[in-house]
C-alpha positions as CSV (number, residue, x, y, z in Angstrom):
1,M,130.5,1.6,-30.2
2,V,128.4,1.6,-27.1
3,T,125.6,-1.0,-27.4
4,T,123.7,-0.6,-24.2
5,T,119.9,0.0,-24.5
6,A,119.6,2.2,-21.4
7,P,117.7,5.4,-22.4
8,F,120.1,8.3,-23.0
9,P,120.4,11.2,-25.5
10,V,122.2,10.3,-28.7
11,A,123.9,13.0,-30.9
12,L,123.7,12.7,-34.6
13,I,126.3,14.7,-36.7
14,L,125.0,14.8,-40.3
15,A,128.0,14.6,-42.5
16,A,126.7,12.8,-45.6
17,G,126.0,15.7,-47.8
18,R,127.5,16.2,-51.2
19,S,129.1,19.5,-50.4
20,S,128.1,20.7,-53.8
21,R,128.2,24.4,-53.0
22,T,131.9,24.3,-52.2
23,A,132.9,21.8,-54.9
24,P,135.5,20.7,-55.8
25,A,136.5,21.3,-52.1
26,H,134.7,19.2,-49.5
27,K,133.7,21.6,-46.8
28,L,134.0,19.1,-43.9
29,L,137.6,18.4,-44.8
30,A,138.6,22.1,-44.9
31,S,141.1,23.2,-42.3
32,D,141.1,26.2,-40.0
33,A,144.2,28.2,-39.2
34,A,145.3,25.6,-36.6
35,G,145.0,22.8,-39.2
36,R,141.8,21.3,-37.7
37,A,139.3,19.9,-40.2
38,M,135.8,21.3,-39.9
39,L,134.3,17.9,-39.1
40,V,136.9,17.3,-36.4
41,R,136.2,20.6,-34.8
42,T,132.4,20.0,-34.8
43,T,132.8,16.4,-33.5
44,H,135.1,17.6,-30.7
45,H,132.4,19.9,-29.3
46,V,129.7,17.2,-29.6
47,L,131.8,14.5,-27.9
48,G,132.2,16.8,-25.0
49,S,128.5,17.2,-24.5
50,N,126.2,15.2,-22.2
51,V,125.1,12.6,-24.6
52,G,125.6,8.9,-24.2
53,Q,126.7,8.3,-27.8
54,V,127.8,10.3,-30.9
55,L,126.9,8.9,-34.3
56,V,128.4,10.5,-37.3
57,V,126.2,9.9,-40.3
58,V,128.5,9.5,-43.4
59,P,127.9,8.6,-47.1
60,P,128.9,5.3,-48.5
61,D,131.4,6.8,-50.9
62,K,133.5,9.0,-48.6
63,P,135.5,6.6,-46.3
64,E,138.0,9.4,-45.7
65,L,135.4,11.1,-43.4
66,Q,135.3,8.2,-41.1
67,S,139.1,7.7,-41.2
68,L,139.6,11.3,-40.4
69,L,137.6,11.0,-37.2
70,Q,139.0,7.7,-36.2
71,D,142.5,9.2,-36.5
72,A,141.5,12.3,-34.5
73,F,139.7,10.5,-31.7
74,P,141.3,7.0,-31.4
75,H,139.8,4.6,-28.8
76,T,136.8,6.9,-28.2
77,E,134.0,4.5,-27.3
78,K,131.5,7.3,-27.3
79,L,132.1,7.8,-31.1
80,G,130.3,5.7,-33.7
81,F,129.3,5.9,-37.3
82,C,126.2,5.3,-39.3
83,V,126.4,4.9,-43.1
84,A,123.5,6.5,-45.0
85,Q,123.3,4.3,-48.0
86,D,120.9,6.6,-49.8
87,A,122.6,9.8,-48.8
88,A,122.4,11.0,-52.5
89,L,118.7,11.5,-52.0
90,G,119.3,14.5,-49.8
91,L,119.5,15.6,-46.2
92,S,116.4,13.6,-45.1
93,A,118.1,10.4,-46.0
94,S,120.8,11.1,-43.5
95,L,118.3,12.1,-40.9
96,R,116.3,9.0,-41.3
97,A,119.4,6.7,-41.2
98,G,120.6,8.5,-38.0
99,V,117.3,8.4,-36.2
100,K,116.9,4.7,-37.0
101,A,120.4,3.9,-35.7
102,A,119.7,6.0,-32.5
103,E,116.5,4.1,-31.9
104,K,118.4,0.8,-32.0
105,L,120.6,2.2,-29.2
106,G,117.5,3.0,-27.1
107,A,117.9,6.8,-27.4
108,S,115.6,8.9,-25.3
109,S,116.2,11.8,-27.6
110,V,118.5,12.8,-30.5
111,L,120.6,15.9,-30.7
112,V,120.8,16.6,-34.4
113,C,123.9,18.6,-35.4
114,L,125.2,19.7,-38.7
115,G,128.8,18.9,-39.6
116,D,129.3,22.4,-41.1
117,M,128.6,24.2,-37.9
118,P,131.9,23.9,-36.1
119,L,131.4,27.0,-33.8
120,V,128.5,25.5,-31.8
121,S,130.0,25.1,-28.4
122,T,129.7,22.2,-26.0
123,E,128.1,24.7,-23.5
124,L,125.3,25.5,-25.9
125,L,124.7,21.8,-26.7
126,N,124.5,21.0,-23.0
127,S,122.0,23.9,-22.5
128,L,119.8,22.4,-25.2
129,L,120.0,19.0,-23.7
130,A,119.3,20.3,-20.2
131,E,116.2,22.2,-21.4
132,Q,114.8,19.2,-23.2
133,N,115.4,17.0,-20.1
134,R,113.9,19.5,-17.7
135,M,110.8,20.3,-19.7
136,N,110.4,16.9,-21.5
137,A,109.9,19.1,-24.6
138,S,109.1,17.7,-28.0
139,A,111.9,19.8,-29.5
140,V,114.5,22.3,-28.2
141,A,116.5,24.6,-30.4
142,P,118.7,27.8,-30.2
143,D,116.8,31.0,-30.4
144,R,117.7,32.5,-33.8
145,G,115.8,35.8,-33.9
146,G,112.6,34.3,-32.4
147,R,112.8,31.2,-34.7
148,P,114.4,27.8,-34.0
149,G,117.9,27.3,-35.4
150,N,120.3,24.4,-35.5
151,P,121.2,22.1,-33.7
152,V,117.9,20.7,-32.4
153,V,117.2,18.2,-29.7
154,W,114.2,15.9,-30.6
155,D,112.3,13.9,-28.1
156,K,111.8,10.2,-29.0
157,S,108.1,11.0,-29.5
158,Q,109.1,12.8,-32.7
159,F,111.1,9.9,-34.1
160,P,108.2,8.6,-36.3
161,A,107.8,12.1,-37.9
162,L,111.5,12.5,-38.5
163,K,111.6,9.1,-40.2
164,Q,108.9,10.3,-42.6
165,V,110.8,13.4,-43.9
166,E,111.7,13.2,-47.6
167,G,113.8,15.2,-50.0
168,D,116.7,17.5,-49.4
169,K,115.5,18.9,-46.1
170,G,115.5,18.3,-42.4
171,G,112.9,18.7,-39.7
172,R,111.9,22.3,-40.3
173,A,108.3,21.5,-41.3
174,I,108.0,19.4,-38.1
175,L,109.2,22.4,-36.0
176,Q,106.7,24.6,-37.7
177,K,103.9,22.1,-37.0
178,L,104.9,21.9,-33.3
179,G,104.8,25.7,-33.0
180,C,104.9,26.9,-29.4
181,A,105.7,23.3,-28.2
182,V,109.3,24.0,-29.5
183,H,111.4,25.4,-26.6
184,L,113.9,28.1,-27.7
185,V,117.2,28.5,-25.7
186,P,119.2,31.8,-25.8
187,A,122.3,31.3,-28.0
188,P,125.2,33.4,-29.2
189,L,124.4,34.1,-32.8
190,Q,128.1,33.9,-33.7
191,E,128.0,30.2,-32.9
192,L,125.1,29.5,-35.3
193,V,127.1,29.9,-38.5
194,D,127.3,27.3,-41.2
195,F,130.3,27.2,-43.4
196,D,128.8,26.0,-46.7
197,T,130.0,28.4,-49.4
198,P,133.5,29.2,-50.8
199,E,133.4,32.5,-49.0
200,R,132.6,30.9,-45.7
201,L,135.3,28.3,-46.2
202,A,137.8,31.2,-46.7
203,A,136.6,32.6,-43.4
204,Y,136.9,29.2,-41.7
205,A,140.5,29.0,-42.9
206,R,141.3,32.1,-40.9
207,L,139.8,30.9,-37.6
208,G,142.1,30.0,-34.8
């Protein structure tokens, strides 16, 4: 893992959820028609983006997630891992663990991605990063019908608020509080799909 403290954006891929809606199948291990696991496809796009480091936030009881990515991206210094020890407490636990790890790396911002959104392109990620850098915005997100969607780029000024989120939720309340300070970037709606139900997993299995 890169350990420099120079300011740069850090991507967080949240992959520590219980995947309860698709149980007993684990959605992030599900394969598309080409045999690519969902988490591998998501990580591939994020690794290609203009971030200095990619941290995949994993739970303590699913070592196969980390092994999967280490096998898929061997010797990739840009890829690192963060174990959310209290992942069972919900999404906020993963978010807090990731933000704290990014802070230690000297992150100027964090690009928070969801592991179950494998269609978000590198191009869209770079558009979000560029907008945040250009405007020094508190937060930048894809425009989802006039509202912010995922993924989100958060400026380091928002790290304290992100570390205070509790329960099974992310930063939506913070985005609502920021209001018009959140910059929205045009995005293809077909990329903003999360595969988190059995029906969506079936659709993912048909993707090339």
